Biopython code that builds the backbone (N, CA, C, O; Angstrom):
import numpy as np
from Bio.PDB.StructureBuilder import StructureBuilder

atoms = [
    (1, "MET", "N", (6.915, 14.195, 60.890)),
    (1, "MET", "CA", (8.259, 12.844, 61.403)),
    (1, "MET", "C", (8.472, 11.492, 61.986)),
    (1, "MET", "O", (8.456, 11.533, 63.216)),
    (2, "SER", "N", (8.621, 10.578, 61.602)),
    (2, "SER", "CA", (8.276, 9.624, 62.948)),
    (2, "SER", "C", (10.036, 9.129, 62.744)),
    (2, "SER", "O", (10.743, 8.984, 61.747)),
    (3, "ALA", "N", (10.261, 8.983, 64.118)),
    (3, "ALA", "CA", (11.292, 8.834, 64.864)),
    (3, "ALA", "C", (12.538, 7.832, 64.166)),
    (3, "ALA", "O", (13.691, 8.227, 64.338)),
    (4, "ALA", "N", (12.231, 5.962, 63.030)),
    (4, "ALA", "CA", (12.841, 5.778, 62.437)),
    (4, "ALA", "C", (13.657, 6.927, 61.465)),
    (4, "ALA", "O", (14.839, 7.170, 61.710)),
    (5, "ALA", "N", (13.137, 7.430, 60.649)),
    (5, "ALA", "CA", (13.500, 8.423, 60.025)),
    (5, "ALA", "C", (14.247, 9.238, 60.353)),
    (5, "ALA", "O", (15.211, 9.523, 59.642)),
    (6, "THR", "N", (14.015, 9.821, 61.489)),
    (6, "THR", "CA", (14.948, 10.508, 62.117)),
    (6, "THR", "C", (16.772, 9.861, 61.506)),
    (6, "THR", "O", (17.795, 9.900, 60.822)),
    (7, "GLU", "N", (15.506, 9.102, 62.957)),
    (7, "GLU", "CA", (17.609, 8.248, 63.240)),
    (7, "GLU", "C", (18.133, 7.537, 61.750)),
    (7, "GLU", "O", (19.223, 7.421, 61.190)),
    (8, "GLN", "N", (16.827, 7.165, 61.467)),
    (8, "GLN", "CA", (18.154, 6.729, 59.153)),
    (8, "GLN", "C", (18.937, 8.555, 58.865)),
    (8, "GLN", "O", (20.054, 8.891, 58.470)),
    (9, "ARG", "N", (17.980, 9.191, 59.197)),
    (9, "ARG", "CA", (18.966, 10.792, 58.650)),
    (9, "ARG", "C", (19.572, 10.898, 59.218)),
    (9, "ARG", "O", (20.426, 11.541, 58.608)),
    (10, "LEU", "N", (20.083, 10.647, 60.667)),
    (10, "LEU", "CA", (21.247, 10.854, 61.851)),
    (10, "LEU", "C", (22.294, 10.358, 61.121)),
    (10, "LEU", "O", (23.345, 10.969, 60.929)),
    (11, "THR", "N", (22.031, 9.258, 60.708)),
    (11, "THR", "CA", (23.044, 7.773, 60.319)),
    (11, "THR", "C", (23.255, 8.644, 59.432)),
    (11, "THR", "O", (24.074, 9.544, 59.621)),
    (12, "GLU", "N", (22.416, 8.508, 58.086)),
    (12, "GLU", "CA", (22.906, 9.020, 56.806)),
    (12, "GLU", "C", (23.700, 9.625, 56.908)),
    (12, "GLU", "O", (24.627, 9.486, 56.110)),
    (13, "LEU", "N", (23.813, 11.109, 58.439)),
    (13, "LEU", "CA", (24.370, 12.778, 58.616)),
    (13, "LEU", "C", (25.866, 11.956, 59.032)),
    (13, "LEU", "O", (26.952, 12.447, 58.725)),
    (14, "GLU", "N", (25.747, 10.701, 59.739)),
    (14, "GLU", "CA", (26.687, 10.959, 60.554)),
    (14, "GLU", "C", (27.923, 9.871, 59.386)),
    (14, "GLU", "O", (28.999, 9.612, 59.924)),
    (15, "ILE", "N", (27.735, 9.363, 58.043)),
    (15, "ILE", "CA", (28.215, 8.235, 58.160)),
    (15, "ILE", "C", (28.805, 9.496, 56.591)),
    (15, "ILE", "O", (29.962, 9.286, 56.228)),
    (16, "LYS", "N", (27.815, 10.976, 55.587)),
    (16, "LYS", "CA", (28.749, 11.731, 55.327)),
    (16, "LYS", "C", (29.821, 12.336, 56.643)),
    (16, "LYS", "O", (31.041, 12.184, 56.708)),
    (17, "ALA", "N", (29.325, 12.730, 57.184)),
    (17, "ALA", "CA", (30.500, 13.100, 58.070)),
    (17, "ALA", "C", (31.283, 12.907, 58.530)),
    (17, "ALA", "O", (31.607, 13.619, 59.480)),
    (18, "SER", "N", (32.218, 11.612, 58.058)),
    (18, "SER", "CA", (33.260, 10.180, 58.750)),
    (18, "SER", "C", (34.089, 10.843, 57.150)),
    (18, "SER", "O", (35.193, 11.387, 57.141)),
    (19, "PHE", "N", (33.020, 10.557, 55.652)),
    (19, "PHE", "CA", (33.513, 10.548, 54.713)),
    (19, "PHE", "C", (34.109, 12.082, 54.027)),
    (19, "PHE", "O", (34.945, 12.574, 53.269)),
    (20, "SER", "N", (33.370, 12.273, 54.619)),
    (20, "SER", "CA", (33.942, 14.232, 55.103)),
    (20, "SER", "C", (35.981, 14.337, 55.613)),
    (20, "SER", "O", (37.101, 14.768, 55.340)),
    (21, "GLU", "N", (34.778, 13.224, 56.871)),
    (21, "GLU", "CA", (36.243, 13.573, 57.691)),
    (21, "GLU", "C", (37.922, 13.174, 57.249)),
    (21, "GLU", "O", (38.962, 13.830, 57.297)),
    (22, "ASP", "N", (37.487, 11.256, 56.643)),
    (22, "ASP", "CA", (38.542, 11.577, 55.996)),
    (22, "ASP", "C", (39.531, 11.671, 53.905)),
    (22, "ASP", "O", (40.432, 11.550, 53.076)),
    (23, "LEU", "N", (38.379, 11.947, 54.340)),
    (23, "LEU", "CA", (38.806, 13.212, 52.762)),
    (23, "LEU", "C", (39.258, 14.233, 52.736)),
    (23, "LEU", "O", (39.300, 14.872, 51.685)),
    (24, "LEU", "N", (39.713, 14.681, 53.836)),
    (24, "LEU", "CA", (39.635, 16.346, 54.304)),
    (24, "LEU", "C", (41.329, 15.522, 54.693)),
    (24, "LEU", "O", (42.297, 16.120, 54.223)),
    (25, "ASP", "N", (41.514, 14.712, 55.202)),
    (25, "ASP", "CA", (42.952, 14.946, 55.886)),
    (25, "ASP", "C", (43.660, 13.370, 55.110)),
    (25, "ASP", "O", (44.736, 12.850, 55.406)),
    (26, "ARG", "N", (42.732, 12.924, 54.151)),
    (26, "ARG", "CA", (44.099, 12.388, 52.917)),
    (26, "ARG", "C", (44.208, 14.195, 51.604)),
    (26, "ARG", "O", (44.736, 14.135, 50.494)),
    (27, "LEU", "N", (43.820, 15.008, 51.963)),
    (27, "LEU", "CA", (43.832, 15.579, 50.843)),
    (27, "LEU", "C", (45.059, 17.683, 51.982)),
    (27, "LEU", "O", (45.720, 18.677, 51.682)),
    (28, "ASN", "N", (44.506, 16.989, 53.124)),
    (28, "ASN", "CA", (45.280, 17.794, 54.448)),
    (28, "ASN", "C", (47.188, 16.732, 53.654)),
    (28, "ASN", "O", (48.075, 17.304, 53.021)),
    (29, "ASP", "N", (47.169, 15.034, 54.085)),
    (29, "ASP", "CA", (48.399, 15.036, 53.447)),
    (29, "ASP", "C", (49.099, 14.941, 52.401)),
    (29, "ASP", "O", (50.323, 14.936, 52.266)),
    (30, "VAL", "N", (47.980, 14.837, 51.396)),
    (30, "VAL", "CA", (48.825, 15.493, 49.472)),
    (30, "VAL", "C", (48.569, 16.560, 49.194)),
    (30, "VAL", "O", (48.174, 16.995, 48.112)),
    (31, "ILE", "N", (48.930, 17.517, 50.920)),
    (31, "ILE", "CA", (49.158, 18.905, 50.935)),
    (31, "ILE", "C", (50.264, 19.212, 51.093)),
    (31, "ILE", "O", (51.069, 20.050, 50.687)),
    (32, "VAL", "N", (50.154, 17.776, 52.273)),
    (32, "VAL", "CA", (52.333, 17.859, 53.078)),
    (32, "VAL", "C", (52.818, 17.720, 52.406)),
    (32, "VAL", "O", (53.794, 18.467, 52.336)),
    (33, "ARG", "N", (52.672, 16.797, 51.406)),
    (33, "ARG", "CA", (54.087, 15.910, 50.701)),
    (33, "ARG", "C", (54.310, 16.410, 49.541)),
    (33, "ARG", "O", (55.432, 16.261, 49.058)),
    (34, "GLN", "N", (52.903, 17.398, 48.534)),
    (34, "GLN", "CA", (53.148, 19.118, 48.067)),
    (34, "GLN", "C", (54.373, 20.326, 48.444)),
    (34, "GLN", "O", (55.186, 21.003, 47.815)),
    (35, "GLN", "N", (54.060, 20.183, 49.494)),
    (35, "GLN", "CA", (54.629, 21.236, 50.397)),
    (35, "GLN", "C", (55.838, 21.140, 49.850)),
    (35, "GLN", "O", (56.442, 21.984, 49.188)),
    (36, "HIS", "N", (56.410, 19.223, 50.407)),
    (36, "HIS", "CA", (57.971, 18.921, 50.757)),
    (36, "HIS", "C", (58.490, 18.860, 49.877)),
    (36, "HIS", "O", (59.708, 19.013, 49.962)),
    (37, "GLN", "N", (57.713, 18.529, 48.130)),
    (37, "GLN", "CA", (58.074, 17.933, 47.196)),
    (37, "GLN", "C", (58.335, 20.271, 46.816)),
    (37, "GLN", "O", (59.385, 20.686, 46.326)),
    (38, "ILE", "N", (57.556, 20.917, 47.068)),
    (38, "ILE", "CA", (57.715, 21.886, 46.324)),
    (38, "ILE", "C", (59.147, 22.294, 46.690)),
    (38, "ILE", "O", (60.076, 22.189, 45.889)),
    (39, "ASP", "N", (59.375, 23.082, 48.785)),
    (39, "ASP", "CA", (61.022, 23.440, 49.610)),
    (39, "ASP", "C", (62.096, 22.612, 48.727)),
    (39, "ASP", "O", (63.185, 23.113, 48.446)),
    (40, "GLU", "N", (61.608, 20.914, 48.177)),
    (40, "GLU", "CA", (63.398, 20.520, 47.652)),
    (40, "GLU", "C", (63.327, 21.053, 46.888)),
    (40, "GLU", "O", (64.318, 21.779, 46.972)),
    (41, "LEU", "N", (62.477, 21.479, 45.454)),
    (41, "LEU", "CA", (62.770, 21.787, 44.250)),
    (41, "LEU", "C", (63.256, 23.237, 44.652)),
    (41, "LEU", "O", (64.268, 23.615, 44.062)),
    (42, "SER", "N", (62.886, 23.805, 45.249)),
    (42, "SER", "CA", (63.540, 25.701, 45.800)),
    (42, "SER", "C", (64.942, 25.923, 46.168)),
    (42, "SER", "O", (65.538, 26.998, 46.103)),
    (43, "ARG", "N", (65.356, 24.918, 46.517)),
    (43, "ARG", "CA", (66.866, 24.609, 47.359)),
    (43, "ARG", "C", (68.040, 23.926, 45.949)),
    (43, "ARG", "O", (69.219, 24.177, 45.703)),
    (44, "THR", "N", (67.086, 23.053, 45.310)),
    (44, "THR", "CA", (67.846, 22.603, 44.387)),
    (44, "THR", "C", (67.909, 24.115, 42.967)),
    (44, "THR", "O", (68.934, 24.498, 42.403)),
    (45, "VAL", "N", (66.879, 24.510, 42.808)),
    (45, "VAL", "CA", (67.319, 25.684, 41.903)),
    (45, "VAL", "C", (67.950, 26.551, 42.229)),
    (45, "VAL", "O", (68.280, 27.280, 41.294)),
    (46, "ALA", "N", (68.306, 26.844, 43.207)),
    (46, "ALA", "CA", (68.304, 28.020, 44.815)),
    (46, "ALA", "C", (70.191, 27.312, 44.147)),
    (46, "ALA", "O", (70.939, 27.765, 43.281)),
    (47, "ALA", "N", (70.311, 26.208, 44.972)),
    (47, "ALA", "CA", (71.499, 25.880, 44.434)),
    (47, "ALA", "C", (71.911, 25.616, 43.183)),
    (47, "ALA", "O", (73.064, 25.709, 42.762)),
    (48, "LEU", "N", (70.683, 25.192, 42.433)),
    (48, "LEU", "CA", (71.969, 24.961, 40.414)),
    (48, "LEU", "C", (71.945, 26.497, 40.063)),
    (48, "LEU", "O", (72.681, 26.872, 39.150)),
    (49, "ARG", "N", (70.836, 27.779, 40.984)),
    (49, "ARG", "CA", (71.168, 29.626, 40.479)),
    (49, "ARG", "C", (72.628, 29.753, 40.859)),
    (49, "ARG", "O", (73.527, 30.004, 40.057)),
    (50, "GLN", "N", (72.745, 29.599, 41.870)),
    (50, "GLN", "CA", (74.874, 28.783, 43.086)),
    (50, "GLN", "C", (75.561, 28.736, 41.803)),
    (50, "GLN", "O", (75.998, 29.772, 41.302)),
    (51, "GLN", "N", (75.695, 27.506, 41.191)),
    (51, "GLN", "CA", (76.373, 26.723, 40.476)),
    (51, "GLN", "C", (76.338, 27.599, 38.981)),
    (51, "GLN", "O", (77.361, 27.331, 38.350)),
    (52, "ILE", "N", (75.473, 28.540, 38.264)),
    (52, "ILE", "CA", (75.078, 29.511, 36.856)),
    (52, "ILE", "C", (76.389, 30.372, 37.680)),
    (52, "ILE", "O", (77.569, 30.023, 37.721)),
    (53, "GLU", "N", (76.061, 31.013, 38.007)),
    (53, "GLU", "CA", (76.511, 31.974, 39.251)),
    (53, "GLU", "C", (78.631, 31.784, 38.796)),
    (53, "GLU", "O", (79.281, 32.598, 38.140)),
    (54, "GLN", "N", (79.037, 30.781, 39.282)),
    (54, "GLN", "CA", (79.733, 30.808, 39.870)),
    (54, "GLN", "C", (80.699, 30.518, 38.389)),
    (54, "GLN", "O", (81.839, 30.968, 38.273)),
    (55, "LEU", "N", (80.027, 29.713, 37.342)),
    (55, "LEU", "CA", (80.870, 30.191, 35.483)),
    (55, "LEU", "C", (81.689, 30.754, 35.410)),
    (55, "LEU", "O", (82.173, 31.773, 35.904)),
    (56, "PRO", "N", (81.866, 30.148, 34.824)),
    (56, "PRO", "CA", (83.214, 31.566, 34.483)),
    (56, "PRO", "C", (82.512, 32.367, 33.103)),
    (56, "PRO", "O", (82.136, 31.924, 32.018)),
    (57, "ALA", "N", (82.525, 33.664, 33.648)),
    (57, "ALA", "CA", (81.853, 33.747, 32.254)),
    (57, "ALA", "C", (82.320, 34.012, 30.405)),
    (57, "ALA", "O", (83.483, 34.209, 30.055)),
    (58, "PRO", "N", (81.009, 33.951, 29.334)),
    (58, "PRO", "CA", (81.618, 33.263, 28.012)),
    (58, "PRO", "C", (82.395, 34.558, 27.686)),
    (58, "PRO", "O", (81.906, 35.658, 27.942)),
    (59, "GLY", "N", (83.833, 34.390, 27.016)),
    (59, "GLY", "CA", (84.542, 35.306, 26.345)),
    (59, "GLY", "C", (83.782, 35.368, 25.079)),
    (59, "GLY", "O", (82.681, 34.896, 24.796)),
    (60, "PHE", "N", (84.883, 36.275, 24.163)),
    (60, "PHE", "CA", (84.111, 36.942, 22.793)),
    (60, "PHE", "C", (84.428, 35.609, 21.884)),
    (60, "PHE", "O", (85.452, 34.930, 21.958)),
    (61, "ARG", "N", (83.418, 35.414, 21.094)),
    (61, "ARG", "CA", (83.441, 34.306, 20.131)),
    (61, "ARG", "C", (83.239, 34.525, 19.289)),
    (61, "ARG", "O", (82.170, 35.132, 19.230)),
    (62, "SER", "N", (83.937, 34.307, 17.918)),
    (62, "SER", "CA", (84.044, 34.634, 16.220)),
    (62, "SER", "C", (82.740, 32.967, 16.062)),
    (62, "SER", "O", (82.509, 31.928, 16.681)),
    (63, "LEU", "N", (82.179, 33.809, 14.636)),
    (63, "LEU", "CA", (81.257, 33.161, 14.080)),
    (63, "LEU", "C", (81.367, 32.658, 13.677)),
    (63, "LEU", "O", (80.342, 32.177, 13.192)),
    (64, "ARG", "N", (83.107, 31.817, 13.139)),
    (64, "ARG", "CA", (83.405, 31.165, 12.641)),
    (64, "ARG", "C", (83.851, 29.666, 13.244)),
    (64, "ARG", "O", (84.163, 28.616, 12.683)),
    (65, "ASP", "N", (83.707, 30.151, 14.983)),
    (65, "ASP", "CA", (83.285, 29.280, 15.634)),
    (65, "ASP", "C", (82.357, 28.666, 15.691)),
    (65, "ASP", "O", (82.379, 27.493, 16.066)),
    (66, "GLU", "N", (81.152, 29.365, 15.293)),
    (66, "GLU", "CA", (80.652, 27.759, 15.571)),
    (66, "GLU", "C", (79.581, 27.277, 14.396)),
    (66, "GLU", "O", (78.384, 27.025, 14.537)),
    (67, "LEU", "N", (80.907, 27.198, 12.422)),
    (67, "LEU", "CA", (79.992, 27.189, 11.558)),
    (67, "LEU", "C", (80.003, 25.518, 12.130)),
    (67, "LEU", "O", (80.738, 24.759, 12.761)),
    (68, "PRO", "N", (78.448, 25.525, 11.337)),
    (68, "PRO", "CA", (78.928, 23.218, 10.944)),
    (68, "PRO", "C", (81.038, 22.909, 10.106)),
    (68, "PRO", "O", (81.815, 23.302, 9.236)),
    (69, "PRO", "N", (80.910, 22.107, 11.066)),
    (69, "PRO", "CA", (82.158, 21.752, 10.152)),
    (69, "PRO", "C", (82.407, 21.085, 8.972)),
    (69, "PRO", "O", (83.375, 20.390, 8.663)),
    (70, "HIS", "N", (81.201, 21.442, 8.214)),
    (70, "HIS", "CA", (81.054, 20.955, 6.475)),
    (70, "HIS", "C", (81.442, 22.286, 5.741)),
    (70, "HIS", "O", (81.346, 22.810, 4.631)),
    (71, "PHE", "N", (81.985, 22.557, 7.124)),
    (71, "PHE", "CA", (81.729, 24.568, 5.640)),
    (71, "PHE", "C", (83.526, 24.098, 5.975)),
    (71, "PHE", "O", (84.440, 24.759, 5.481)),
]
sb = StructureBuilder()
sb.init_structure("model")
sb.init_model(0)
sb.init_chain("A")
sb.init_seg("    ")
for serial, (resi, resn, name, xyz) in enumerate(atoms, 1):
    if name == "N":
        sb.init_residue(resn, " ", resi, " ")
    sb.init_atom(name, np.array(xyz, "f"), 0.0, 1.0, " ", f" {name:<3s}", serial, name[0])
structure = sb.get_structure()
């Protein structure tokens, strides 16, 4: 294998490594952003659960109360 071919091959490998590193950085940024969103959604769900627990329990309701107004 000639020195020029080896140099060309090495250059191509460096380019691929550079693109791979860039892709890895971008994927890491996406994962960090998604984790922040998951954390925020978890806090929202917890707050909603607390609100639901604080609602008064529904009392007894007659089925007649459920009839549509045209009956």
